[in-house]
C-alpha positions in Angstrom: 0.0 0.0 0.0 1.1 3.5 -0.7 1.8 5.9 2.2 -1.5 7.2 3.5 -0.7 10.7 2.5 -0.7 9.7 -1.2 -4.4 8.9 -1.0 -5.5 12.2 0.4 -7.2 15.1 -1.5 -6.6 17.9 1.0 -9.8 19.8 0.8 -11.1 23.3 1.6 -14.5 24.2 0.2 -16.0 26.4 2.9 -17.7 29.5 1.5 -15.7 31.7 3.8 -12.3 30.2 2.8 -9.8 33.1 2.2 -6.7 33.4 0.2 -4.6 33.0 3.4 -6.6 29.8 4.1 -5.7 28.5 0.7 -2.1 29.3 1.3 -2.2 27.3 4.5 -3.9 24.4 2.6 -1.2 24.3 -0.1 1.6 24.5 2.5 0.1 21.6 4.4 -0.2 19.7 1.2 3.5 20.2 0.4 4.6 19.4 4.0 2.6 16.2 4.1 3.0 15.1 0.4 -0.7 14.8 -0.2 -1.8 13.7 -3.6 -3.9 16.8 -4.3 -5.7 19.8 -3.0 -9.4 20.3 -3.7 -10.7 23.8 -3.9 -13.4 26.0 -5.4 -12.8 27.2 -8.9 -11.9 30.8 -7.9 -8.8 29.5 -6.2 -7.4 27.2 -8.9 -5.1 29.9 -10.2 -3.7 30.6 -6.8 -3.1 27.0 -6.1 -1.3 26.7 -9.4 1.1 29.4 -8.4 1.6 28.1 -4.8 2.1 24.5 -5.9 4.2 25.2 -9.0 7.4 23.5 -7.8 5.6 20.5 -6.4 4.0 17.4 -7.9 0.7 17.9 -6.0 -2.4 17.8 -8.2 -5.2 20.5 -8.2 -8.8 19.4 -8.1 -11.7 21.9 -8.6 -15.3 21.3 -7.8 -18.0 21.8 -10.5 -21.8 22.3 -10.0 -21.0 22.3 -6.3 -22.6 21.4 -4.0 -26.2 20.8 -5.4 -25.4 19.4 -8.9 -28.4 21.3 -10.3 -26.7 23.8 -12.6 -27.4 23.6 -16.3 -25.2 21.2 -18.2 -23.7 24.1 -20.3 -22.8 25.8 -17.1 -21.0 22.7 -15.7 -19.2 22.3 -19.0 -18.0 25.9 -19.1 -17.0 25.8 -15.4 -15.0 22.6 -16.0 -13.3 24.2 -19.0 -12.4 27.3 -17.1 -11.0 25.3 -14.2 -8.8 23.2 -16.4 -7.6 26.3 -18.3 -6.7 27.9 -15.0 -4.6 24.8 -14.1 -6.9 22.2 -12.5 -5.7 18.6 -13.1 -8.9 17.0 -11.8 -12.6 17.9 -11.8 -15.0 16.8 -9.1 -18.5 17.4 -10.5 -21.8 16.9 -8.7 -24.2 14.6 -10.5 -27.7 16.0 -11.1 -29.4 14.2 -8.3 -33.0 15.2 -9.3 -32.5 13.8 -12.8 -31.2 10.5 -11.3 -34.2 10.2 -9.0 -36.6 11.1 -11.8 -34.9 8.3 -13.8 -33.7 10.7 -16.5 -30.8 8.4 -17.1 -29.9 9.6 -20.5 -29.6 13.2 -19.3 -27.4 12.2 -16.4 -25.1 10.1 -18.6 -24.9 12.7 -21.3 -24.0 15.5 -18.9 -21.2 13.5 -17.4 -19.9 12.6 -20.8 -20.1 16.3 -21.9 -18.0 17.4 -19.0 -15.5 14.5 -19.6 -15.3 15.5 -23.2 -14.7 19.1 -22.3 -11.7 18.3 -20.1 -10.0 15.8 -22.3 -7.4 13.7 -20.5 -7.9 15.4 -17.1 -9.4 13.3 -14.3 -13.2 13.4 -13.8 -14.7 12.4 -10.4 -18.5 12.3 -10.2 -20.1 13.0 -6.8 -23.3 11.0 -6.4 -24.2 12.4 -2.9 -25.1 9.0 -1.5 -27.1 10.4 1.5 -30.0 11.3 -0.8 -30.1 8.0 -2.8 -31.5 4.6 -2.3 -29.2 1.6 -2.8 -30.7 1.0 -6.2 -30.1 4.6 -7.1 -26.5 4.4 -6.0 -26.0 1.4 -8.2 -27.6 3.0 -11.2 -25.6 6.2 -10.7 -22.4 4.2 -10.6 -23.4 2.3 -13.8 -24.1 5.6 -15.6 -20.7 7.1 -14.5 -18.9 4.0 -15.9 -20.9 4.2 -19.1 -20.0 7.9 -19.5 -16.3 7.1 -19.1 -15.6 9.2 -16.0 -12.6 8.2 -13.9 -14.0 8.1 -10.4 -17.2 7.6 -8.4 -17.1 9.9 -5.4 -19.5 9.4 -2.5 -20.3 12.9 -1.1 -19.9 16.7 -1.2 -19.6 16.9 2.5 -22.5 19.4 2.4 -25.3 16.8 2.5 -27.0 15.2 5.4 -24.3 12.5 5.6 -20.9 11.7 4.2 -19.1 8.5 3.2 -20.0 5.2 4.8 -18.3 1.8 4.5 -21.6 0.2 3.4 -22.0 2.7 0.5 -18.4 2.2 -0.6 -18.8 -1.6 -0.5 -22.0 -1.3 -2.6 -20.3 1.0 -5.1 -17.3 -1.4 -5.4 -19.6 -4.3 -6.1 -20.6 -2.4 -9.3 -17.3 -0.8 -10.3 -15.2 -3.9 -9.7 -11.9 -2.5 -11.1 -13.4 -0.6 -14.0 -13.1 2.9 -12.4 -11.8 4.3 -9.1 -13.6 5.3 -6.0 -13.2 8.4 -3.8 -14.6 8.4 -0.3 -15.4 11.8 1.1 -17.3 13.5 3.9 -16.8 12.8 7.6 -13.4 11.0 7.4 -11.4 12.3 10.4 -8.9 9.6 11.5 -6.4 7.2 10.0 -8.2 4.1 11.2 -11.3 5.0 9.3 -9.3 6.1 6.2 -7.5 2.7 6.2 -10.8 0.9 6.3 -11.9 2.7 3.1 -8.6 1.9 1.4 -9.0 -1.8 2.3 -12.4 -1.7 0.6 -10.7 -0.5 -2.6 -10.9 3.3 -2.3 -8.0 5.0 -4.1 -8.7 8.6 -2.9 -9.8 10.1 0.4 -11.4 13.6 0.3 -11.0 15.3 3.7 -10.2 18.6 5.4 -8.6 16.6 8.1 -5.6 15.2 6.2 -3.0 16.6 8.6 -4.6 15.0 11.6 -5.1 11.7 9.7 -1.4 11.3 8.7 -0.3 12.3 12.2 -2.5 9.6 13.8 -4.8 12.1 15.4 -8.6 12.2 15.5 -10.0 15.5 14.3 -13.0 17.1 16.0 -13.6 19.2 12.9 -17.2 18.7 11.7 -16.7 20.2 8.3 -15.8 18.4 5.0 
């Protein structure tokens, strides 16, 4: 297994996050050798500058946190983020479309964003807390069909985050066809390792420093 730090997307998506907060985030990512930072689109340029001499990837969220923006807006947002320097896109699936069984719309939107970003990594957030098990399975199938790179569990802004049960369910569908990112509510190394043992290849958390240092965070945010 890789070092735990290599699984972590060090995340700061709070609406009040300032430039100085982002500077701290990037410094922590460098100090701890995290795989990536995950930020809102307005900070991609800043991260690009701060991380220029490192190998740390930059992820930007799209259609966040509701997933209800128009497809053209998500596409343009993704294009802008990658032009600004994002290596990865974490987009929120249109949850209402999925629940309404508008599967073609869901799949086509994911494919449109993937097409817009080319060889950049696309993670699709299904916001598991709002879905039935059957809906989680169908969402995962659509993400695979649309040729995204990851299924991601949660935004961290819903009523619940990642669960081991949800990841096991998603893994039963993905097998090894695409990757899984567990996010939302992961605050200690023991929990992170349980997700990795289930087959998760990325952990989204704002508690990365505490996790790699063997601490348990009391932070209730993403």
